[in-house]
N, C-alpha and C positions, 0 to 999 in steps of 0.2 A: 503416451497414448499410442496405440498400435495401428489400428485401421479405422476407416469410417464406420465399420460395423461393430467395432469393439471399443468400449470406453474404459480405458485403464490408465491410471496415473501412476507411473513408477516413482520410486522413492526420490531419485534426484529431481524429478519434475515437481513433486509435491513439496520438497524442501525449498526449492527455488521460489515456487508460488507463495509459500508461507512467508518467505523473506521479503519478497517485493510487492506483495498485495495486502499486507496487513494495514491496519488503519493509520499508523504513523507513517509508514512508507508512502502510502498514497497521499497523505497530507504534505509530506516533504516534497514529493515529486511534483505535486500541484504548485507549490511555491517555486521550486527550482525551474519549472517549465517557463516561468515568467522572466526570471533573471537569476544570476548567481547571488547567493546570500551568505552572510557570515552566520556563525552559530547563534549569536544573540538575536539576529534578525529572524531566524527560524523560530527561536523560543517565543518571540513576541507575536509572530504570525500564527503560531500554533500554541496558544497559552495552556491548553489542557495537558500537553506532553511534559513529563518530568525531564530534568536534565539528564538523568541516567538513561531513560528510554530514548531520548533524542540522540544521545551519544551512541548507544548500542545500535539504533536503527541506521544512523549515518555510516557507521562502520560496516554493517551488513550490506548496505547499498553500494558502498565503495568496494567492498570485497567482490561483489557480483558484477562490478564494472558498470553499474547503472549511474553512479555519480562519481565525480572526481573531487578530491580534496586538494586545494591549492594553498600553499604557504605564501602569504603576501609579505614582501620585504618592507614592512612599515615598522615604526617604533611605537608601541611594542609590536612584536610580530603578530599578525592576524591570520586567521584561517578563513578561507572562503570555499563554498561548495557550489558545484555547478553540475548540471545534467550532462551526461556524455551522449555521443551519437547513438550508442546502444540503448541508453535510457530513453531517448526520444522515440525509439521504435515501440516502446510500451504504450504510447498514447492511443494508437488506433485500437488495440485489443481492449484497453481499459474503457475507451469510449463505447465500444460494442457492449461490454458488460453493463455500463451505466444506462445505455439505451434499453437493454433487456430489463434491467431493474425498474426503470421508469414505466415501461410498458406493462409489466406484470405486478407492480407493487399493489394495486387494488386487490388482485386475486390472492396475493401472498398475505396481505393484511386480513382478508376474510378467512383464509385458512388458519392463521394464527388465532384469530378471535374464536373460531369454532373449536380449535384445539384447547385454548385456555378456558373455555366455558364448559367443557365436558364434565359431566357429573360423576362418571365412573372412575374412581381413583385407581382401579386395577388396570386401567388402560396403559399406564406407564410402567414398564418393567425394564 
């Protein structure tokens, strides 16, 4: 984004937002805000996510410095994930977006309903 007058999301910003604000990332961050979790704890807490998607999302979040992967010296070796201080800074902007969504959801639902019930099929191009 450039200035208050111009709304522009550059490629690096868009890529980052895509990686940390997708549905699985938000679910994972929600869990890790409470406490560190092992992989299988996350799978149980987010039953809709596939193992492949969970693995890929954890790797993206770790790469971006939002979570940290810790190897636990247990037998067998276990992996735990926790949110980093950088990751904790996401809480406030995410809360703002959720408040916006809660406030405007009725208007959004009305707009969706109006859009979905349009009879003119040429409207969509």
